[in-house]
N, C-alpha and C positions, 0 to 999 in steps of 0.2 A: 313510483310514478313522479314525472318531471314536474315541479312548480310552472305554472303558466305565467307568462309576462303579462297577462291581460287579467290575473286574479285581483290585482289592486289598482284602482284608478286613481289618476293623480291627486283629485282631494282628499280622497280616503287615505291614500299614500302618506300624506303628510300628517293627516291626524293619528294614523297608526304609528308612525315612526316618532312622533313626541311620546307616545305611550311607551315604547319600546328603548327609548334612549335609556332610561334607567333599568331597563330589567334585561335587554340583550337575549338575543336567539339565535346560537350557534346551528346553522343548517347543516354542517358537515356530517359525515358518519363517524361514529365512535369508533376508535382504533382497536383492533383485535388481532394479535399476533397469528399469522398463518400457522396453521396445523402441519406438522412435519411427520415421517414414519417414526413410529415408535418401536425402538428396539431394547430388549432387556439388557443384551450384552452382545460383545464384539463375537461374530462367529469364530474367527480365527484365533481369539485370544487363548483358548485352552487353558492351561495352567500358568499363564504367564502372570507377570508380578500385579497385584492389585494396588489401586492407589488409595490415598486417603479420601474421606468425603470432598466433594467439590468445593466447599467453603474453605478447606484449608490448603487449596492449590492457587498458585498464582505464577505469572511468569517470571521467570527469573533467568540467573547467567547460566542457562543450561549447558553451555559450551565447556563449563568448569568439569563436567562429568567426565571428559575424555582425559584429564590430568596432564595436560600441557600448557605450560606457562607460557610459550610462544602463542598457541591458539587464544588464549585468554587474552593477551596483550592485542592481538589482531582485532578480537571482536570488539573490544572496547573502541578501538579507533574507528570501526566502521559506523558506531553511532553519531560519532561528530564529524567524519569526513566524507562519507560516502553520498555523492551527488544525488543519487536518487531518492536517499533519506531526507536530505535536505530540501528536495523539491516537494516531498509529502509533508514536510512540517510546514514549508510555505503555503501549501494548499489547505492545510488545516488552519493555519493563522487567517486565510482569506475566508473560509467557511464561517469562522468564529466573528470576523468583522461583518458579515453578511447578517449572521445573527443579531447583531447591535444595531445594524441598520434596519432591519424588519421591526425590530422592538420599537425602535423610536418613532414608528409609524402610531403606536397605540396612544402617544401623547401629543399635547397641542403644539402647535409651532408658532412662535412669537416672532415679530419682527419690529424694527425700529425703522422709521422712516423720516427723513428730514429733507428740505428743498429750498430754493430760493430763486426767484427770477425777476428780471426787470424789462419791462416792455415800453413803447412809447411809439407816437405817431407824429409826421410833420411834414412840410414839404419846405423845398428851397429853390430858388432861383439860380444857383450856381454863382452868385455874387458874395464872395467872403466876406466884403464889407457891410453888406447889408444882410448877412445870415441872421442873427438874433432878431431882427426886425421882422424879417419873412417868417421865421419859425413861430412867432409870436402872433402874428396875424394870421397865420395858417390853424392856429389853436393847437399847437404842439403840447402833447402832455406825456409824462412820463410817469410809469405805474411800478410799483414794487409789491411783492407778495413773497411771504415767508412762511413756510410751514414745516410741522413737526407733528409726529403721531406714533402711537403705539399700536400695534395690531396683532390680534391672535385668531387663529383659525384651528378648528378640530373637526376631525370625521369621526363621529361615534361609531364604534365596531359592533353596531347592531346586530348583523347577522353574523359575527365571528370571522369575516373574512382577513381581517389584518391580524388576527390571534392564529387563524389557520396558517398564514403566510409566515408568523414568527415561529409556531411549533414545526413547520416544514423545513425551514432553516435550521432551527435547532436540531432535527433528525439530520438533515443533510451534513451539519457539522459533526454530529456523532459519527456518521458514516465515514466522514473524512479522517475522524481520530482513529477509526478503525483500520481505515486504508492505510494509515501513518504506521499503525503497529503492523498490518501485513509487509509494508515495504520494509520494516526494520526487520522483521523476522525472515524475509526472503533474503536481505543482504546479508545476514548473519548466518542463514542456513548454505547459501552459496559459498559464502568464506570459508566454513567449515568443511564442507566437501570438497572445495579447491585444496585446501590446505592438508586435509587427510589425505588427499589422491597425490599430492606433492609429496608426502612424508612416504607413501607407497612407492613412489618412484626412487626416493632415496633407498629404500630397502632393495628394490629390483637392483638399482645400481649395484649396492653393496653386494647382493647375491649373484650378479652376473661377473662382478670383477673377481671374487672368490672361483666362479665356474670358468673365467677366461685363465686363471693361474693353473686350474686342473688340466685344461685343453694344451695349455702350454707344455706340461710335464708330459701329456699323451703325446704331443707331437715330438718332443725329445726322445721319448722311448721309440717310435716309429722310425725317427730318424737314426737312432743308434743301431737298431735291428736292420734297418736297411743296409747302414754302413758295414754291419758285419756280414752281410750277405744272407741274412736269415730271413729278410722279408722283402716284399716287392715295393717298387718305388709307388705303387698306387696308395699304399700304406700312408705313406708320407703326404701325397697330394690329398688325400680324404682328410688327413690331421689338418693340414693347412686351410682347407676348404671349410671346415667345422669352426677354427679359430677365427676366421676372416668373417664368417656369418655371425658368431658370437658379438664380434666388435661392432659389425654393422648395427646389431639390435642394441648394443650400449649408446651408440651415436642417437639412435631414436629415442632411447630413454631420456638422453639429455635434451633433447628438443621438446618432448613433451613436458619435461619439468619446467624448462624456461617458460612456456606457454602458460603453465599454471601459475607461475611466479608473476608474470605480468598481469594475470588476471587478479591476483591478490592485491597487486599494488594498485590497481583500478578501483578495486572494491574499498581500498583503506584510503582512498582520495590522492594517493601520488602518482606521479607519472613513472611508468616501469623503467626508466632510465635511471631513476634515483632510488630503486628501491631493489633489495636483495634479501635473499634468506639462505643462510648457510646450511648445508648438508647435516641432517642429524648423525651425530656420532654413533646412535645406537636407537633402532626403533622399538619402542616400547608400546605397543597398540593395547588401548583400553577400550572395551565394549561395554557401555552402561547398560543396566536392566533399565527398562523404561515402564514405569507404572502406567498401564493404560487407563485406568478408571472404569467409567460407564459411559455410554453414548450421551446421556444427559450432559455429563460434563463436558463433551466435545462441543456441544451447543452453546455452552456459556463460554468457552476458553478460544474458540476460533476467532481471530478478528475478521476474516473475510464472511463468515457467516453474521457475525453482529454489523458488519457494514452493509451487506444485502437486507437485513432486517429492518435497520434503520431507513433503508431507501424504501420499504415498503410504508413504512410510518409516513415518509415524507410524501410519498405519492397518495395516500391516504388524505393527507391535509389539503393536496391539491383539488380532491373532490369537492372539499368544503369550499374552497374559494371558487370554484367553477359555479357550484350551486348559488353562492351568495350573489352572482351577477344577476340573477332573475330578480332580485328584491330591489328597492328604492335605494339609492345612494344618498346619504344625509351629510350635512355639512353644516356647521356654526362659525359664525365669524362675528368678530367684535372689534372695535378699534376705539380709541379715544387721542385727540389731539388738538391742536390749535393752528389758526392762520390769521395773519394780520400783515397789514403794509409795511408796519415797522417792528424791528426786533424787540424793541422794548414793550410793544404791546401784545406779544405772543401768549405771555401768561398772564393776560388779563381775563377776567369773566367773560366779556363778549367776545373773545376769540375761541373759546371753548368749544369743541364738536365731539360728538360721539355717535357711534352706530352699533346696530346690534341686527343680526340676521341668521335665518335659518333658510337652508336650501334644500329641496330634495329632487331627485331626478330619477325618472323611472323609464326603463327601457320598453318601448311598447312593440317594436318590429326591428329586428336586426336580420333577417333573410335566414335564420336558422343558425346564426354564428353560436348563439348560446349552447343551444343544443349540440353543436358539433365539438364545442370546447367540452362540455361535460362528459360526453362520449370519450373523447380523447383523454379526458382525466381518469375516467373509469378504465380505459384499455391499459393507459400507463401503470395503474395500480395491479391490474391483473398481470402483465408482464413483469412487474417488481415481485410480485407474488410467485410466479414460475421460476425466476432466477433466483430467489431464497431457497424455494424448495430443492430446485438443481444443485445449488451450492452445499445444501445439507447432504443430499444424496452422494455427490462427489467426496464430501468429506468422509463419509463412510466408507465409500470405496478406498479412498486413500489409506486409512487406517487399516482395514481388512488386507490390502495389497501388502502395506510395509509389514504388518504381524505375520502373514505368511512368508514374506521374504526373511523376516529375521529368524523365524524358526528353521526354515529350510536351509538358510546359510549356515546357521550354527551345527546342523547336522554334517553338511558339506565340509565344514572346516574341519570337524573331527575326523571325517574319512579322507580329506586331503592330506593331513597329518599322516595317517597310516599309509596312504600311497607314497608320499614323499619320503617316508622312512625305509621302505620296503625298496624304492627306486635307487636310494642311496647304497643300500647292500648291495643290490644287484650290479651297480656301476662298478663299485669295489672289486667284487668276485669276478667281473667279467675282465676288467684291468689286469688284475693278478693271472689270470687265465692266458691273456694275450702274452703277458711277459714271458711266460713259459713255452710258449708256442702252441698251445692247445687249440685256439680258435684264431677267426679272421679279424681284422681290424673293422670291417664292417658291424660286427656285433658290437666292439667297443663304443663305434659311434651311436648304435642304436640305443646302446644302456645308458650313454652320457645325455644324448638327446632327452631321453625318456625322465631321467632324474632332473634334468635342468626345467623340463616343463611341468613337474610334479612341485619342484620347489617354489617355482614362479606362481604356479595355481595356488598354492598354500598362501602365500604372501597376497594373492590377489583376494582370496576368500576372506582373509581377516579384513582387508581393507573394505570390502563389499558389506562385510558387517558392520563396520564403523558408519560408513555412508548410509547404510538401510537405517541405523540408529538415528541418524540426523534427519532423515526422511520421515521416520516415525513421529518424533519430536515435533518437526514442522506440521506433520497431520493432526497432532495432537493441539495445536494451537500456541505451542512454545514449550518453554521448560517448567518445572514445578517446585513448589517448597512445600513440603508435607510434614506435618506433624507426625511423631511416632506413633 
């Protein structure tokens, strides 16, 4: 039930306020973390690697699990050079400053004032020779007044409004800190995905370069057979077409690699024109085993979940602020000072002045504004709770999706390896049969195309496993450091 603005009449309000000055009475609701779905284990985890207890886990340099020194160096540069992370750092600093500002309202304010003025009256005739005489005749007087005072004012936080504001600011600052962790994790994850994709392009280019050499040899064979009169000109044309298409694919890979390199440059805070990554001499992909832990660990580790929960706490404090507006606002004022007509008399006993005061104000009617403000605070809290629960559900979905992807891609990679090995053997046998004149060149093209696609699919599946591992790490809230 809402408190009524007519509950305390003005005279009673002052008396009650005096009693409550020393006791205080917070009118906001006690904060309780919203409930979320309880899950005993991840559905798609299966026999996945189990993590150590949650208290042994903390975010760490998870990118080191991919055993790539270049990636380690780039990830460290994201921390200090990425502008999105820098903006999040500044937002966190701003939130902390707001906390300090709100906490300052709990303490009295002290001011020092001083002043001097000189005034007078008089009349003149405009005759400069008789100015002094005229002024004296008119009773001209000049007065001086000097003042100095020290004042203090304090708003007792009887109803907890100021404390609620301070707590709300602190919760917002904690949410901002979690936003910073989210921005950092997002930038690091994006960098890892782009870098691993770039290395995949290097592997694809190396694979295509080897394939182009094979296509060139096949073109020589077709040309020789045509020159000897044992093959048709169409064999040569088909070989030329296949070689040209493969070179076009190679140019496309170069374009994709350049775009990935540009994206990495921006992530580490550099202009693309000043940044380059040489091609890897040999691609040695490493796919880490990710310990998934238990769902409760996810709620403790994901920074976006932490941010959403802290915003619920901040919204809860705003309800207390809105409720406090129904009750009288109190203010204590005190001052001590002096006033005299001469500076030398400022500090004499007769010039001493002091004052003490207590004021109270109670809103009697505001056209329903207070009710509307409280309704708005309750609605904002309900909205924050819904977003928190949705964030938790989405986090569970992300983990389940990535676990499924990791398991399926692991199976696919083994099958892709078998298919690539078989396609390589078919390609070699078909090419030998063409040399002996047993089959047409069309079968050679078919076999070579199949073999190339199988090789590229194998490289792609390996890269997909790496990027899925990155996505799973992000879904779990970052890396981990677990005791044995």
